[in-house]
KEKE-3310 file (N, C-alpha, C; in steps of 0.2 Angstrom, whole numbers, plus 5000, padded with zeros to 4 digits):
npx = (5128:5117:5102:5085:5076:5062:5044:5035:5017:5010:5001:4994:4985:4974:4969:4951:4935:4926:4927:4938:4954:4961:4976:4985:5000:5012:5028:5039:5055:5064:5053:5039:5022:5003:4992:4978:4967:4957:4941:4933:4917:4909:4898:4887:4881:4880:4883:4895:4900:4900:4905:4917:4916:4915:4926:4936:4932:4931:4945:4952:4946:4951:4966:4962:4960:4970:4981:4993:5011:5014:5008:5007:5005:4995:5001:4993:4990:4994:4981:4969:4955:4953:4941:4940:4953:4952:4942:4950:4960:4955:4950:4961:4965:4958:4961:4973:4972:4965:4975:4984:4974:4979:4991:4999:5013:5014:5018:5020:5017:5023:5013:5019:5032:5027:5024:5037:5044:5036:5038:5049:5046:5042:5031:5022:5009:4993:4989:5001:5008:4998:5000:5014:5012:5007:5016:5024:5016:5014:5000:4987:4978:4974:4968:4953:4951:4957:4960:4961:4974:4984:4983:4990:5002:5005:5009:5019:5027:5032:5039:5050:5056:5063:5074:5075:5075:5084:5098:5111:5120:5125:5117:5116:5103:5088:5090:5101:5098:5086:5094:5104:5091:5083:5073:5062:5054:5038)
npy = (4886:4898:4903:4899:4913:4921:4918:4933:4943:4956:4967:4981:4997:5011:5020:5025:5035:5036:5031:5018:5011:4996:4985:4971:4964:4952:4946:4938:4932:4943:4946:4957:4959:4961:4955:4958:4971:4987:4994:4999:5004:5013:5027:5023:5025:5035:5034:5030:5023:5010:5010:5011:4997:4989:4994:4986:4971:4969:4973:4958:4950:4952:4949:4935:4927:4931:4932:4940:4944:4956:4972:4985:5002:5018:5029:5045:5060:5080:5089:5105:5102:5093:5086:5077:5072:5064:5055:5049:5044:5034:5027:5020:5018:5003:4997:4992:4985:4972:4969:4967:4958:4948:4944:4950:4959:4977:4991:5008:5024:5038:5051:5057:5050:5038:5042:5045:5036:5029:5035:5043:5059:5068:5075:5073:5070:5061:5055:5051:5042:5032:5030:5027:5015:5006:5005:4997:4988:4979:4983:4979:4991:5005:5006:5010:5019:5030:5029:5013:5012:5021:5011:5001:5007:5010:4997:4993:5004:4998:4986:4990:5001:4989:4983:4976:4974:4969:4974:4975:4981:4999:5013:5031:5037:5041:5037:5032:5021:5015:5012:5004:4995:4993:4983:4986:4996:4999)
npz = (4999:4994:5003:4993:4986:4995:4999:4999:5005:5005:5014:5010:5016:5014:5025:5030:5034:5024:5012:5011:5004:5000:4995:4990:4987:4983:4982:4976:4973:4966:4959:4959:4958:4960:4969:4972:4974:4980:4985:5001:5003:5014:5017:5014:5027:5042:5059:5065:5073:5069:5056:5060:5064:5050:5045:5052:5049:5037:5036:5043:5036:5022:5027:5031:5021:5012:5018:5022:5026:5030:5034:5028:5031:5026:5038:5044:5042:5045:5047:5046:5050:5065:5069:5058:5057:5068:5065:5055:5061:5072:5063:5055:5066:5069:5059:5060:5073:5070:5060:5072:5080:5072:5072:5064:5057:5061:5049:5046:5033:5031:5019:5009:5010:5007:4994:4991:4987:4977:4966:4967:4970:4985:4984:4972:4963:4965:4953:4946:4956:4955:4939:4939:4945:4938:4928:4938:4942:4932:4926:4915:4917:4924:4941:4945:4957:4967:4981:4982:4971:4981:4991:4986:4984:4994:5000:4994:4993:5007:5003:4995:5006:5014:5007:4999:4985:4972:4964:4965:4957:4958:4957:4948:4946:4940:4926:4924:4932:4921:4910:4912:4913:4903:4902:4910:4909:4902)
capx = (5121:5108:5092:5081:5069:5055:5038:5031:5014:5010:4994:4992:4980:4975:4961:4948:4929:4920:4931:4945:4958:4965:4979:4989:5008:5015:5034:5044:5062:5063:5046:5033:5016:5000:4988:4972:4966:4951:4938:4928:4913:4909:4899:4880:4880:4879:4885:4902:4903:4897:4908:4924:4916:4916:4932:4938:4928:4937:4953:4951:4943:4960:4968:4960:4960:4976:4987:4999:5014:5016:5003:5006:4998:4998:4999:4988:4995:4991:4976:4966:4948:4953:4935:4941:4958:4951:4939:4951:4965:4951:4947:4968:4967:4954:4964:4979:4968:4963:4980:4989:4975:4981:4996:5001:5018:5012:5023:5017:5024:5019:5009:5025:5035:5024:5021:5041:5045:5034:5037:5053:5046:5036:5026:5021:5001:4989:4987:5005:5008:4994:5003:5018:5011:5003:5023:5028:5014:5011:4995:4984:4976:4977:4963:4949:4950:4964:4959:4964:4981:4985:4986:4994:5007:5010:5011:5026:5035:5037:5044:5054:5058:5064:5078:5072:5074:5093:5098:5119:5123:5122:5115:5116:5097:5081:5095:5105:5095:5083:5100:5105:5086:5079:5066:5058:5052:5034)
capy = (4887:4903:4900:4903:4921:4917:4923:4936:4946:4960:4971:4990:4999:5017:5021:5031:5033:5035:5025:5015:5008:4989:4981:4969:4962:4945:4945:4930:4931:4950:4946:4958:4954:4961:4949:4961:4977:4987:4999:4996:5013:5016:5033:5022:5024:5038:5029:5030:5016:5006:5010:5007:4991:4987:4991:4979:4966:4970:4970:4955:4950:4951:4944:4929:4926:4931:4928:4942:4943:4961:4977:4994:5008:5025:5038:5051:5066:5083:5095:5109:5101:5090:5080:5074:5071:5058:5050:5046:5041:5029:5021:5017:5009:4997:4993:4991:4981:4967:4964:4964:4952:4941:4944:4953:4965:4984:4996:5014:5026:5045:5049:5060:5043:5033:5045:5047:5027:5028:5041:5047:5064:5065:5082:5068:5067:5053:5051:5051:5036:5028:5031:5023:5010:5004:4999:4994:4976:4977:4983:4983:4996:5010:5004:5017:5021:5033:5024:5007:5014:5023:5006:4996:5013:5007:4990:4991:5007:4996:4981:4994:5002:4983:4984:4969:4976:4967:4977:4974:4990:5008:5019:5039:5039:5037:5039:5026:5014:5013:5012:4998:4989:4993:4976:4986:4999:5000)
capz = (4993:4996:5001:4988:4990:5001:4997:5002:5004:5009:5014:5009:5017:5015:5030:5028:5037:5018:5008:5014:4999:5000:4989:4992:4984:4980:4981:4975:4975:4964:4954:4962:4959:4964:4971:4974:4976:4981:4991:5005:5002:5019:5016:5017:5036:5045:5060:5065:5075:5063:5050:5061:5062:5046:5044:5054:5047:5030:5037:5044:5028:5017:5031:5032:5012:5009:5021:5022:5030:5033:5035:5025:5031:5027:5041:5043:5039:5049:5042:5051:5054:5068:5069:5053:5061:5073:5062:5053:5067:5071:5055:5054:5071:5068:5053:5063:5078:5063:5058:5077:5082:5067:5073:5057:5058:5054:5047:5045:5031:5028:5012:5005:5010:5001:4985:4986:4987:4974:4960:4965:4973:4988:4983:4969:4963:4964:4948:4946:4961:4950:4933:4940:4950:4932:4925:4943:4942:4924:4927:4911:4918:4932:4946:4945:4963:4970:4988:4981:4971:4988:4995:4983:4983:5005:5000:4986:4997:5011:5000:4993:5011:5016:5005:4995:4978:4972:4960:4960:4955:4962:4951:4952:4949:4936:4919:4924:4931:4915:4905:4914:4914:4897:4899:4917:4905:4896)
cpx = (5114:5104:5091:5075:5063:5049:5035:5024:5014:5003:4995:4985:4978:4968:4958:4940:4925:4921:4938:4948:4959:4972:4984:4994:5009:5023:5036:5051:5063:5058:5043:5027:5010:4992:4980:4969:4959:4948:4933:4924:4909:4901:4889:4878:4884:4882:4894:4905:4905:4899:4916:4923:4918:4922:4939:4938:4932:4943:4954:4950:4948:4961:4966:4959:4968:4980:4993:5003:5017:5010:5007:5006:5000:4997:4996:4993:4989:4984:4971:4959:4950:4948:4936:4948:4956:4950:4946:4958:4962:4952:4957:4968:4964:4958:4969:4977:4969:4969:4986:4982:4975:4989:5002:5009:5014:5020:5019:5020:5017:5017:5014:5029:5036:5024:5030:5045:5041:5038:5045:5054:5039:5030:5023:5012:4999:4990:4995:5008:5003:4996:5010:5019:5010:5009:5024:5026:5011:5007:4992:4981:4976:4973:4960:4950:4956:4963:4962:4972:4986:4988:4990:5003:5009:5014:5020:5029:5036:5040:5049:5060:5064:5072:5079:5074:5081:5092:5106:5123:5121:5120:5114:5109:5094:5086:5098:5102:5092:5088:5100:5099:5081:5072:5062:5053:5046:5032)
cpy = (4894:4902:4901:4908:4918:4924:4927:4942:4951:4966:4976:4993:5010:5018:5026:5030:5034:5028:5021:5010:5001:4987:4976:4963:4956:4947:4939:4932:4941:4951:4952:4962:4961:4956:4952:4965:4979:4991:4996:5005:5009:5022:5030:5022:5030:5039:5027:5024:5010:5004:5008:4999:4987:4984:4985:4972:4962:4970:4964:4950:4947:4948:4936:4924:4926:4930:4931:4942:4948:4966:4982:4998:5016:5030:5042:5057:5073:5087:5099:5105:5094:5083:5075:5069:5064:5054:5043:5040:5033:5023:5016:5014:5002:4995:4990:4984:4975:4965:4965:4959:4946:4938:4944:4959:4972:4987:5002:5018:5032:5046:5051:5054:5039:5037:5044:5040:5025:5030:5045:5055:5064:5070:5078:5069:5061:5051:5051:5044:5030:5025:5025:5016:5005:5000:4997:4987:4977:4977:4984:4989:4999:5007:5012:5021:5023:5027:5018:5008:5016:5016:5000:4999:5011:5002:4989:4996:5002:4989:4984:4998:4997:4983:4978:4969:4972:4968:4974:4979:4996:5013:5026:5043:5037:5034:5033:5018:5012:5011:5004:4991:4991:4990:4981:4992:4998:5004)
cpz = (4998:4998:4997:4991:4989:4998:5002:4999:5007:5006:5015:5010:5018:5018:5026:5030:5030:5015:5011:5010:5002:4995:4993:4983:4984:4979:4980:4971:4973:4959:4960:4957:4961:4962:4969:4976:4977:4982:4993:5004:5007:5018:5016:5023:5039:5049:5063:5069:5070:5057:5053:5060:5057:5043:5047:5054:5041:5029:5039:5040:5023:5022:5030:5024:5010:5012:5021:5028:5034:5033:5034:5028:5028:5034:5041:5044:5042:5044:5050:5052:5058:5068:5062:5055:5064:5072:5061:5057:5070:5069:5055:5063:5072:5063:5057:5071:5075:5063:5064:5081:5079:5071:5069:5059:5057:5054:5041:5041:5029:5021:5007:5007:5006:4994:4985:4984:4980:4965:4961:4969:4977:4988:4974:4968:4963:4960:4946:4951:4956:4944:4933:4945:4943:4927:4932:4943:4936:4923:4920:4910:4922:4937:4948:4952:4965:4976:4985:4979:4977:4994:4994:4984:4993:5004:4996:4991:5002:5010:4997:5000:5014:5013:5001:4987:4978:4966:4960:4961:4960:4957:4953:4951:4942:4929:4918:4924:4927:4911:4905:4914:4909:4899:4908:4913:4900:4894)
residu = (MET:PRO:GLU:SER:PRO:ARG:GLU:LYS:ILE:ILE:LEU:GLY:ILE:ASP:PRO:GLY:THR:THR:ILE:MET:GLY:TYR:GLY:ILE:ILE:GLN:ILE:ASN:GLY:SER:LYS:LEU:SER:MET:ILE:ALA:PHE:GLY:VAL:LEU:LYS:LEU:ASN:LYS:SER:ASP:ASP:HIS:PRO:LEU:ARG:LEU:LYS:LEU:ILE:PHE:GLU:LYS:THR:LEU:SER:LEU:ILE:GLU:GLN:TYR:LYS:PRO:ASP:GLU:LEU:ALA:ILE:GLU:ALA:GLN:PHE:PHE:GLY:LYS:ASN:VAL:GLN:SER:MET:LEU:LYS:LEU:GLY:ARG:ALA:GLN:GLY:VAL:ALA:ILE:ALA:ALA:ALA:LEU:TYR:ARG:THR:ILE:PRO:ILE:PHE:GLU:TYR:SER:PRO:ARG:LYS:ILE:LYS:GLN:SER:ILE:THR:GLY:LYS:GLY:ALA:ALA:SER:LYS:GLU:GLN:VAL:ALA:ALA:MET:LEU:GLN:ARG:LEU:LEU:ASN:LEU:LYS:GLU:ALA:PRO:ASP:SER:LEU:ASP:ALA:THR:ASP:ALA:LEU:ALA:ALA:ALA:VAL:CYS:HIS:HIS:PHE:GLN:ASN:GLY:THR:ILE:GLU:THR:GLY:LYS:LYS:PHE:THR:GLY:TRP:LYS:SER:PHE:LEU:ALA:ALA:ASN:PRO:GLU:ARG:VAL:ARG)
# end
């Protein structure tokens, strides 16, 4: 007798030192649903170490509240401003440290990988990612903040990368997938 599908909760984080996005999804068998999403606004303080403390505390609070099984976080991309990259790396490190503090496995994905996983195109816009997530998660409205949708996208990307979608069939592209699964289009 096969095992019943295990429930899994994934916390997605879009790190930032001005705005940190977060999204929590639940997988129950083959069903994917959104539990919560939002942003932590950090622009009220000019004190960078204080911002890092707030990121750590918020991530820890999300872990304690939702008890995720795994953390998916957006990796840094290379930019021209070295100081901005250092600050972003610290924000990412602090969120990772909070997950490590609670022994949560961490998975890191590049922005391109996340976009490709959600939309099929690595160069997709943030708006395209948000629209696809709205369909995938059956959201009545897209979240107001693209930082929140980026975090949800990291969590959904992680779910997709682990091969937990079981279709039983191989498809040649989106057209053949949609033809075989009309109920998944809204």
